[in-house]
DODREN-919832 format. One record per residue (C-alpha): residue in one letter; x, y, z. Coordinates in Angstrom, 1 decimal, m for minus. Layout:
// residues N
+------+--------+--------+--------+
: type :      u :      v :      w :
+------+--------+--------+--------+
:    A :      X :      Y :      Z :
...
+------+--------+--------+--------+
// end
This chain:
// residues 417
+------+--------+--------+--------+
: type :      u :      v :      w :
+------+--------+--------+--------+
:    X :  105.0 :  141.8 :  m47.6 :
:    X :  104.1 :  139.5 :  m50.4 :
:    X :  103.3 :  136.2 :  m48.7 :
:    X :  102.6 :  134.5 :  m45.4 :
:    X :  103.9 :  131.0 :  m44.5 :
:    X :  102.2 :  128.7 :  m42.0 :
:    X :  104.3 :  126.7 :  m39.5 :
:    X :  107.5 :  128.5 :  m40.6 :
:    X :  108.5 :  130.8 :  m37.7 :
:    X :  112.0 :  129.8 :  m36.6 :
:    X :  110.9 :  130.4 :  m33.0 :
:    X :  107.3 :  129.2 :  m32.4 :
:    X :  106.7 :  127.5 :  m35.8 :
:    X :  103.6 :  129.7 :  m36.4 :
:    X :  102.7 :  131.9 :  m39.3 :
:    X :  105.3 :  134.4 :  m40.5 :
:    X :  105.7 :  136.9 :  m43.3 :
:    X :  108.2 :  136.5 :  m46.2 :
:    X :  110.0 :  139.7 :  m45.1 :
:    X :  110.9 :  138.3 :  m41.7 :
:    X :  111.8 :  134.9 :  m43.1 :
:    X :  114.3 :  136.6 :  m45.5 :
:    X :  116.0 :  138.2 :  m42.5 :
:    X :  115.9 :  135.0 :  m40.5 :
:    X :  113.9 :  136.5 :  m37.6 :
:    X :  110.8 :  135.2 :  m35.8 :
:    X :  107.2 :  136.2 :  m36.5 :
:    X :  105.6 :  139.4 :  m35.2 :
:    X :  103.9 :  137.6 :  m32.4 :
:    X :  107.2 :  136.4 :  m31.0 :
:    X :  109.1 :  139.5 :  m31.8 :
:    X :  106.8 :  142.6 :  m32.0 :
:    X :  109.5 :  144.9 :  m33.4 :
:    X :  108.6 :  147.0 :  m36.5 :
:    X :  110.0 :  145.7 :  m39.8 :
:    X :  111.8 :  148.9 :  m40.4 :
:    X :  113.6 :  148.7 :  m37.1 :
:    X :  114.6 :  145.1 :  m37.8 :
:    X :  115.9 :  146.1 :  m41.2 :
:    X :  118.0 :  148.9 :  m39.7 :
:    X :  119.5 :  146.5 :  m37.1 :
:    X :  120.1 :  143.9 :  m39.8 :
:    X :  122.0 :  146.3 :  m42.0 :
:    X :  124.4 :  147.2 :  m39.2 :
:    X :  125.5 :  143.8 :  m38.1 :
:    X :  127.1 :  140.6 :  m39.4 :
:    X :  124.5 :  137.8 :  m39.9 :
:    X :  125.5 :  135.7 :  m36.8 :
:    X :  125.8 :  138.8 :  m34.7 :
:    X :  122.3 :  139.9 :  m35.8 :
:    X :  120.9 :  136.5 :  m34.9 :
:    X :  122.5 :  136.5 :  m31.4 :
:    X :  121.1 :  140.0 :  m30.8 :
:    X :  117.6 :  138.8 :  m31.8 :
:    X :  118.0 :  135.8 :  m29.5 :
:    X :  118.9 :  138.2 :  m26.6 :
:    X :  115.8 :  140.3 :  m27.3 :
:    X :  113.6 :  137.2 :  m27.3 :
:    X :  115.1 :  136.0 :  m24.1 :
:    X :  114.6 :  139.4 :  m22.3 :
:    X :  111.0 :  139.4 :  m23.5 :
:    X :  110.4 :  135.8 :  m22.2 :
:    X :  109.6 :  134.6 :  m25.8 :
:    X :  112.7 :  132.5 :  m26.5 :
:    X :  111.8 :  129.0 :  m27.9 :
:    X :  113.3 :  127.2 :  m30.9 :
:    X :  115.3 :  130.2 :  m32.0 :
:    X :  117.9 :  129.2 :  m29.4 :
:    X :  118.6 :  126.0 :  m31.2 :
:    X :  118.9 :  127.9 :  m34.5 :
:    X :  121.5 :  130.3 :  m33.1 :
:    X :  123.4 :  127.5 :  m31.4 :
:    X :  123.8 :  125.7 :  m34.7 :
:    X :  124.9 :  128.9 :  m36.5 :
:    X :  127.5 :  129.5 :  m33.8 :
:    X :  128.8 :  125.9 :  m34.2 :
:    X :  128.8 :  126.4 :  m38.0 :
:    X :  130.9 :  129.5 :  m37.6 :
:    X :  133.4 :  127.6 :  m35.4 :
:    X :  133.5 :  124.8 :  m38.0 :
:    X :  134.1 :  127.2 :  m40.9 :
:    X :  136.9 :  128.9 :  m39.0 :
:    X :  138.6 :  125.5 :  m38.4 :
:    X :  138.0 :  124.5 :  m42.0 :
:    X :  139.6 :  127.7 :  m43.2 :
:    X :  142.7 :  127.2 :  m41.0 :
:    X :  143.1 :  123.6 :  m42.0 :
:    X :  142.5 :  123.8 :  m45.7 :
:    X :  143.1 :  127.4 :  m46.6 :
:    X :  139.7 :  127.6 :  m48.3 :
:    X :  136.2 :  128.6 :  m47.3 :
:    X :  133.3 :  126.3 :  m47.2 :
:    X :  131.2 :  126.6 :  m50.3 :
:    X :  127.4 :  126.6 :  m50.2 :
:    X :  126.8 :  122.8 :  m50.4 :
:    X :  129.4 :  122.1 :  m47.8 :
:    X :  127.9 :  124.7 :  m45.5 :
:    X :  124.5 :  123.0 :  m45.8 :
:    X :  126.0 :  119.6 :  m45.2 :
:    X :  127.6 :  121.0 :  m42.0 :
:    X :  124.2 :  122.4 :  m40.8 :
:    X :  122.7 :  118.9 :  m41.2 :
:    X :  125.4 :  117.2 :  m39.2 :
:    X :  125.2 :  119.8 :  m36.5 :
:    X :  121.4 :  119.2 :  m36.3 :
:    X :  122.2 :  115.5 :  m35.8 :
:    X :  120.8 :  114.5 :  m39.2 :
:    X :  122.2 :  111.5 :  m41.2 :
:    X :  122.1 :  111.8 :  m45.0 :
:    X :  123.7 :  110.8 :  m48.3 :
:    X :  125.8 :  113.1 :  m50.5 :
:    X :  125.3 :  112.3 :  m54.2 :
:    X :  127.7 :  114.3 :  m56.2 :
:    X :  130.4 :  113.9 :  m58.8 :
:    X :  134.1 :  113.5 :  m57.9 :
:    X :  135.8 :  116.8 :  m57.2 :
:    X :  132.9 :  118.5 :  m55.3 :
:    X :  134.6 :  118.3 :  m51.9 :
:    X :  132.8 :  115.4 :  m50.2 :
:    X :  135.9 :  113.8 :  m48.7 :
:    X :  137.4 :  117.1 :  m47.6 :
:    X :  134.2 :  117.9 :  m45.9 :
:    X :  133.8 :  114.5 :  m44.2 :
:    X :  137.4 :  114.5 :  m42.9 :
:    X :  137.1 :  118.1 :  m41.7 :
:    X :  133.9 :  117.4 :  m39.9 :
:    X :  135.4 :  114.4 :  m38.1 :
:    X :  138.3 :  116.7 :  m36.9 :
:    X :  135.9 :  119.3 :  m35.7 :
:    X :  133.7 :  116.8 :  m33.8 :
:    X :  136.9 :  115.3 :  m32.2 :
:    X :  137.6 :  118.7 :  m30.7 :
:    X :  134.1 :  118.4 :  m29.0 :
:    X :  135.1 :  115.0 :  m27.5 :
:    X :  133.3 :  112.9 :  m30.1 :
:    X :  134.6 :  109.7 :  m31.7 :
:    X :  134.5 :  109.4 :  m35.5 :
:    X :  135.1 :  106.6 :  m38.1 :
:    X :  136.1 :  107.3 :  m41.7 :
:    X :  135.6 :  104.3 :  m44.0 :
:    X :  137.4 :  104.5 :  m47.4 :
:    X :  137.4 :  102.2 :  m50.5 :
:    X :  141.2 :  101.6 :  m50.7 :
:    X :  144.4 :  101.5 :  m48.6 :
:    X :  145.9 :  104.2 :  m50.9 :
:    X :  143.1 :  106.6 :  m49.8 :
:    X :  143.6 :  105.7 :  m46.2 :
:    X :  147.3 :  106.7 :  m46.4 :
:    X :  146.4 :  109.9 :  m48.3 :
:    X :  143.7 :  110.8 :  m45.8 :
:    X :  146.1 :  110.3 :  m42.8 :
:    X :  148.6 :  112.6 :  m44.5 :
:    X :  145.9 :  115.1 :  m45.2 :
:    X :  144.7 :  115.1 :  m41.6 :
:    X :  148.3 :  115.5 :  m40.3 :
:    X :  148.7 :  118.6 :  m42.6 :
:    X :  145.3 :  119.9 :  m41.5 :
:    X :  146.1 :  119.6 :  m37.8 :
:    X :  149.5 :  121.3 :  m38.2 :
:    X :  147.9 :  124.3 :  m40.0 :
:    X :  145.0 :  124.5 :  m37.5 :
:    X :  147.3 :  124.1 :  m34.4 :
:    X :  145.2 :  121.4 :  m32.7 :
:    X :  146.1 :  117.9 :  m31.4 :
:    X :  143.9 :  114.9 :  m31.6 :
:    X :  144.5 :  111.1 :  m31.8 :
:    X :  144.1 :  109.6 :  m35.2 :
:    X :  144.5 :  105.9 :  m36.0 :
:    X :  144.6 :  104.4 :  m39.5 :
:    X :  145.4 :  101.1 :  m41.0 :
:    X :  146.9 :  100.6 :  m44.5 :
:    X :  149.1 :   98.1 :  m46.3 :
:    X :  152.6 :   99.7 :  m45.7 :
:    X :  152.4 :   99.6 :  m41.9 :
:    X :  155.4 :   97.9 :  m40.3 :
:    X :  154.9 :   95.0 :  m37.9 :
:    X :  155.5 :   97.4 :  m34.9 :
:    X :  153.0 :   99.9 :  m36.3 :
:    X :  150.4 :   97.1 :  m36.8 :
:    X :  150.8 :   96.0 :  m33.2 :
:    X :  150.5 :   99.6 :  m32.0 :
:    X :  147.3 :  100.0 :  m34.1 :
:    X :  145.9 :   96.8 :  m32.7 :
:    X :  146.5 :   98.1 :  m29.2 :
:    X :  144.9 :  101.5 :  m30.0 :
:    X :  141.7 :   99.6 :  m31.3 :
:    X :  141.8 :   97.5 :  m28.1 :
:    X :  141.9 :  100.4 :  m25.7 :
:    X :  139.9 :  102.9 :  m27.8 :
:    X :  142.6 :  105.5 :  m27.4 :
:    X :  141.7 :  107.4 :  m30.6 :
:    X :  139.5 :  110.3 :  m31.7 :
:    X :  139.3 :  109.3 :  m35.4 :
:    X :  139.6 :  105.8 :  m36.9 :
:    X :  140.4 :  105.4 :  m40.6 :
:    X :  140.2 :  102.1 :  m42.4 :
:    X :  138.9 :  100.5 :  m45.6 :
:    X :  135.5 :   98.9 :  m45.9 :
:    X :  137.3 :   95.6 :  m46.3 :
:    X :  139.0 :   96.0 :  m42.9 :
:    X :  135.7 :   96.8 :  m41.3 :
:    X :  134.4 :   93.4 :  m42.6 :
:    X :  137.5 :   91.5 :  m41.5 :
:    X :  138.0 :   93.1 :  m38.1 :
:    X :  134.5 :   94.0 :  m37.1 :
:    X :  134.6 :   92.1 :  m33.8 :
:    X :  137.5 :   94.3 :  m32.7 :
:    X :  136.0 :   97.6 :  m34.0 :
:    X :  132.5 :   96.8 :  m32.6 :
:    X :  133.8 :   97.4 :  m29.0 :
:    X :  133.3 :  101.1 :  m29.7 :
:    X :  130.3 :  103.3 :  m30.5 :
:    X :  130.9 :  106.1 :  m32.9 :
:    X :  129.3 :  109.6 :  m32.8 :
:    X :  130.0 :  110.2 :  m36.5 :
:    X :  130.7 :  107.8 :  m39.4 :
:    X :  131.7 :  109.1 :  m42.8 :
:    X :  131.6 :  106.5 :  m45.6 :
:    X :  133.5 :  107.8 :  m48.6 :
:    X :  132.3 :  105.8 :  m51.7 :
:    X :  129.3 :  103.9 :  m50.4 :
:    X :  129.5 :  101.7 :  m53.5 :
:    X :  132.6 :  100.0 :  m52.1 :
:    X :  131.0 :   99.5 :  m48.7 :
:    X :  127.9 :   97.9 :  m50.3 :
:    X :  129.9 :   95.2 :  m52.1 :
:    X :  129.3 :   93.3 :  m48.8 :
:    X :  125.7 :   94.0 :  m47.8 :
:    X :  126.4 :   92.9 :  m44.2 :
:    X :  128.6 :   96.0 :  m43.9 :
:    X :  125.3 :   98.0 :  m43.7 :
:    X :  124.4 :   96.1 :  m40.5 :
:    X :  128.0 :   96.6 :  m39.2 :
:    X :  127.8 :  100.4 :  m39.7 :
:    X :  124.4 :  100.6 :  m38.0 :
:    X :  125.7 :   98.6 :  m35.0 :
:    X :  128.7 :  100.9 :  m34.7 :
:    X :  126.3 :  103.9 :  m34.6 :
:    X :  124.5 :  102.4 :  m31.6 :
:    X :  121.6 :  100.4 :  m33.0 :
:    X :  121.1 :   96.8 :  m31.9 :
:    X :  120.3 :   93.6 :  m33.8 :
:    X :  116.7 :   93.7 :  m32.7 :
:    X :  116.2 :   97.1 :  m34.3 :
:    X :  118.0 :   96.0 :  m37.5 :
:    X :  115.9 :   92.9 :  m37.8 :
:    X :  112.7 :   94.9 :  m37.3 :
:    X :  113.9 :   97.2 :  m40.0 :
:    X :  114.4 :   94.3 :  m42.4 :
:    X :  111.0 :   92.9 :  m41.5 :
:    X :  109.4 :   96.3 :  m42.3 :
:    X :  111.2 :   96.4 :  m45.6 :
:    X :  109.9 :   92.9 :  m46.5 :
:    X :  106.4 :   93.8 :  m45.5 :
:    X :  106.4 :   97.0 :  m47.6 :
:    X :  107.6 :   95.0 :  m50.6 :
:    X :  104.8 :   92.4 :  m50.0 :
:    X :  102.2 :   95.2 :  m49.8 :
:    X :  103.1 :   96.5 :  m53.2 :
:    X :  102.7 :   93.0 :  m54.7 :
:    X :   99.7 :   91.8 :  m52.7 :
:    X :   96.2 :   91.2 :  m53.9 :
:    X :   93.5 :   93.6 :  m52.8 :
:    X :   92.1 :   91.0 :  m50.2 :
:    X :   95.5 :   90.9 :  m48.5 :
:    X :   96.2 :   94.7 :  m48.3 :
:    X :   94.4 :   95.2 :  m45.0 :
:    X :   96.2 :   92.4 :  m43.2 :
:    X :   99.7 :   93.5 :  m44.5 :
:    X :   98.9 :   97.1 :  m43.8 :
:    X :   98.1 :   96.3 :  m40.2 :
:    X :  101.3 :   94.4 :  m39.8 :
:    X :  103.3 :   97.3 :  m41.3 :
:    X :  101.7 :   99.8 :  m38.8 :
:    X :  102.4 :   97.5 :  m35.9 :
:    X :  106.0 :   96.9 :  m36.9 :
:    X :  106.5 :  100.7 :  m37.5 :
:    X :  105.2 :  101.5 :  m34.0 :
:    X :  107.4 :   98.9 :  m32.3 :
:    X :  110.4 :  100.0 :  m34.3 :
:    X :  109.8 :  103.7 :  m33.5 :
:    X :  109.4 :  102.8 :  m29.8 :
:    X :  112.8 :  101.0 :  m29.8 :
:    X :  114.5 :  103.8 :  m31.8 :
:    X :  113.4 :  106.4 :  m29.2 :
:    X :  115.5 :  104.6 :  m26.6 :
:    X :  118.6 :  104.7 :  m28.8 :
:    X :  120.7 :  107.8 :  m29.4 :
:    X :  122.5 :  106.8 :  m32.6 :
:    X :  125.5 :  108.6 :  m34.0 :
:    X :  125.4 :  110.5 :  m37.3 :
:    X :  126.0 :  108.7 :  m40.6 :
:    X :  127.1 :  110.4 :  m43.9 :
:    X :  127.5 :  108.2 :  m47.0 :
:    X :  129.0 :  109.7 :  m50.2 :
:    X :  128.5 :  108.4 :  m53.7 :
:    X :  129.2 :  109.6 :  m57.2 :
:    X :  126.7 :  107.2 :  m58.7 :
:    X :  123.6 :  107.2 :  m56.4 :
:    X :  123.0 :  103.6 :  m57.6 :
:    X :  122.5 :  101.6 :  m54.4 :
:    X :  120.7 :   98.3 :  m55.0 :
:    X :  119.2 :   95.6 :  m52.8 :
:    X :  116.8 :   95.5 :  m49.9 :
:    X :  119.4 :   95.9 :  m47.1 :
:    X :  120.3 :   99.4 :  m48.2 :
:    X :  116.7 :  100.4 :  m47.4 :
:    X :  117.7 :  100.1 :  m43.7 :
:    X :  119.1 :  103.6 :  m44.0 :
:    X :  115.6 :  104.8 :  m44.8 :
:    X :  113.9 :  102.9 :  m42.0 :
:    X :  116.4 :  103.6 :  m39.3 :
:    X :  118.0 :  106.9 :  m40.3 :
:    X :  115.4 :  108.5 :  m42.5 :
:    X :  117.4 :  108.9 :  m45.7 :
:    X :  117.9 :  107.1 :  m49.0 :
:    X :  120.7 :  107.0 :  m51.5 :
:    X :  119.4 :  108.9 :  m54.5 :
:    X :  120.3 :  109.2 :  m58.1 :
:    X :  123.3 :  111.2 :  m59.4 :
:    X :  123.2 :  114.9 :  m59.6 :
:    X :  125.3 :  117.5 :  m61.4 :
:    X :  127.3 :  120.2 :  m59.8 :
:    X :  129.6 :  123.1 :  m60.9 :
:    X :  133.3 :  122.3 :  m61.0 :
:    X :  136.3 :  124.1 :  m62.3 :
:    X :  136.6 :  121.6 :  m65.2 :
:    X :  136.2 :  121.9 :  m68.9 :
:    X :  134.9 :  118.9 :  m70.9 :
:    X :  136.7 :  118.9 :  m74.2 :
:    X :  137.4 :  116.3 :  m76.9 :
:    X :  139.5 :  116.0 :  m80.0 :
:    X :  139.5 :  113.5 :  m82.9 :
:    X :  141.8 :  110.4 :  m82.3 :
:    X :  144.8 :  110.4 :  m84.5 :
:    X :  146.6 :  107.4 :  m86.0 :
:    X :  149.4 :  107.6 :  m83.4 :
:    X :  147.7 :  108.0 :  m80.1 :
:    X :  151.0 :  107.9 :  m78.2 :
:    X :  152.3 :  111.0 :  m80.0 :
:    X :  148.9 :  112.7 :  m79.5 :
:    X :  149.1 :  112.1 :  m75.8 :
:    X :  152.7 :  113.3 :  m75.6 :
:    X :  151.7 :  116.5 :  m77.3 :
:    X :  148.8 :  117.1 :  m74.8 :
:    X :  151.1 :  116.3 :  m71.8 :
:    X :  153.6 :  118.8 :  m73.0 :
:    X :  150.9 :  121.4 :  m73.6 :
:    X :  149.1 :  121.0 :  m70.2 :
:    X :  152.2 :  120.3 :  m68.1 :
:    X :  152.6 :  118.1 :  m65.0 :
:    X :  149.9 :  116.7 :  m62.7 :
:    X :  147.9 :  114.9 :  m65.3 :
:    X :  145.8 :  111.7 :  m65.2 :
:    X :  145.5 :  109.8 :  m68.4 :
:    X :  142.8 :  107.1 :  m68.9 :
:    X :  142.7 :  104.4 :  m71.6 :
:    X :  139.6 :  102.5 :  m72.5 :
:    X :  138.6 :   99.2 :  m70.8 :
:    X :  138.9 :   97.5 :  m74.2 :
:    X :  142.6 :   98.6 :  m74.5 :
:    X :  143.2 :   97.8 :  m70.9 :
:    X :  146.4 :   97.6 :  m68.7 :
:    X :  148.7 :   96.6 :  m71.6 :
:    X :  147.9 :   99.8 :  m73.5 :
:    X :  148.3 :  101.9 :  m70.3 :
:    X :  151.8 :  100.5 :  m69.9 :
:    X :  152.5 :  101.1 :  m73.5 :
:    X :  151.6 :  104.8 :  m73.2 :
:    X :  153.7 :  105.1 :  m70.0 :
:    X :  156.7 :  103.6 :  m71.8 :
:    X :  156.4 :  105.9 :  m74.8 :
:    X :  156.1 :  109.0 :  m72.5 :
:    X :  159.2 :  107.9 :  m70.5 :
:    X :  161.2 :  107.5 :  m73.7 :
:    X :  160.3 :  111.1 :  m74.6 :
:    X :  161.4 :  112.7 :  m71.3 :
:    X :  158.1 :  112.6 :  m69.4 :
:    X :  158.1 :  111.0 :  m65.9 :
:    X :  155.1 :  108.7 :  m66.3 :
:    X :  153.9 :  105.6 :  m64.5 :
:    X :  151.0 :  103.2 :  m65.2 :
:    X :  148.8 :  102.7 :  m62.1 :
:    X :  146.4 :   99.7 :  m61.9 :
:    X :  145.4 :   96.7 :  m59.7 :
:    X :  148.6 :   94.8 :  m60.7 :
:    X :  150.8 :   97.8 :  m59.8 :
:    X :  149.1 :   99.6 :  m57.0 :
:    X :  152.1 :  100.6 :  m54.8 :
:    X :  151.1 :  103.6 :  m52.6 :
:    X :  154.6 :  104.9 :  m53.3 :
:    X :  153.5 :  105.8 :  m56.9 :
:    X :  150.8 :  108.0 :  m55.5 :
:    X :  153.2 :  109.6 :  m53.1 :
:    X :  155.7 :  110.3 :  m55.9 :
:    X :  152.9 :  111.8 :  m58.0 :
:    X :  151.7 :  114.0 :  m55.1 :
:    X :  155.3 :  115.2 :  m54.5 :
:    X :  155.8 :  116.0 :  m58.2 :
:    X :  158.4 :  113.2 :  m58.7 :
:    X :  156.0 :  111.7 :  m61.3 :
:    X :  154.5 :  114.0 :  m64.0 :
:    X :  151.5 :  111.9 :  m65.1 :
:    X :  149.7 :  108.7 :  m64.2 :
:    X :  148.1 :  106.4 :  m66.7 :
:    X :  145.2 :  104.1 :  m65.7 :
:    X :  142.2 :  102.2 :  m67.1 :
:    X :  138.8 :  104.0 :  m67.3 :
:    X :  137.0 :  101.4 :  m65.2 :
:    X :  134.2 :  102.4 :  m62.9 :
:    X :  136.0 :  100.7 :  m60.0 :
:    X :  139.6 :  101.4 :  m61.3 :
:    X :  142.1 :  102.5 :  m58.7 :
:    X :  142.9 :  105.8 :  m60.5 :
:    X :  139.2 :  106.6 :  m61.1 :
:    X :  138.5 :  106.1 :  m57.4 :
:    X :  141.1 :  108.6 :  m56.3 :
+------+--------+--------+--------+
// end
């Protein structure tokens, strides 16, 4: 033993040694087994099997407290990971496993990570898992293209996993009949997972607000925050009411005033903050809100209203962080004929490529690159706001198009996925 930690026992929250913490077992007071005996048991079992065994021992001794909750979450995590593996063919990586633990604990949070980390796959998979537990989820995406892609991804996931749930999604290419069917589904609430854009949320909130959601996943919170009122809408869908939201806004305003106040005013404003916090906490205890996850690649959320996440759900949207991806960042000097240079790179790397031109060169140059590649036997298409047919994405996904060319704008369609 090298250290003792106060309030860290997973069962009684008392003092515990580092050795026991490393094995994930309770303190000696809760579990009076010798450390050698515990190590021997630990070496013969899988981690979850070991935790279940420890829980049984605690139960038989009459010492089982918070360790039950820990094992329950680990069991649910194992179930989720099994489903994830069936549906995606991959295992959860460490960050996704930690995100899952938070959701299973009922914690709302923000995921700030670069594109390609697996935020969307995680959010979609968690929505599917929760639907098997009878819970209703809402996935909010930035574009209709992504809505269609996500619906296709869920369909494939469900087929591989061998489960059936009801999924409803709205995107631009729905026929008149399909739109009427979607409207009916929203009216009756006959769905497990709802998928729309943040714009649809704003336009049709009155219809969606008839339902309370257990889990909301916002993919690309930057798009959602273009309309600050969307924050209120999401919070209402989670189960909060206008009174709680208004108190949250009042608290945000008071805290801002406190930072700018004169010394003589601090006492009065501080008292108001304390009173407002007490009232707000009292009202929040009466509400059982759903879980919210917001994902962002930038971590740059501005404005006072976004602070409602902090006051009501205890999380903030932080700054961007780096992660490990299977990507190499390389560069090469720009030659006189960029078109020929791009053609050479496409032939070298093969199909499935995304090509971005600068904002200054814009759409016209993207179209020029696409035309040159086509003339040289490459199946290429420019993809931008003026030419955003979902069919182009489908053709690219199916291998009918070799490369897509877009503009490197922060909110560009090709940049956003």
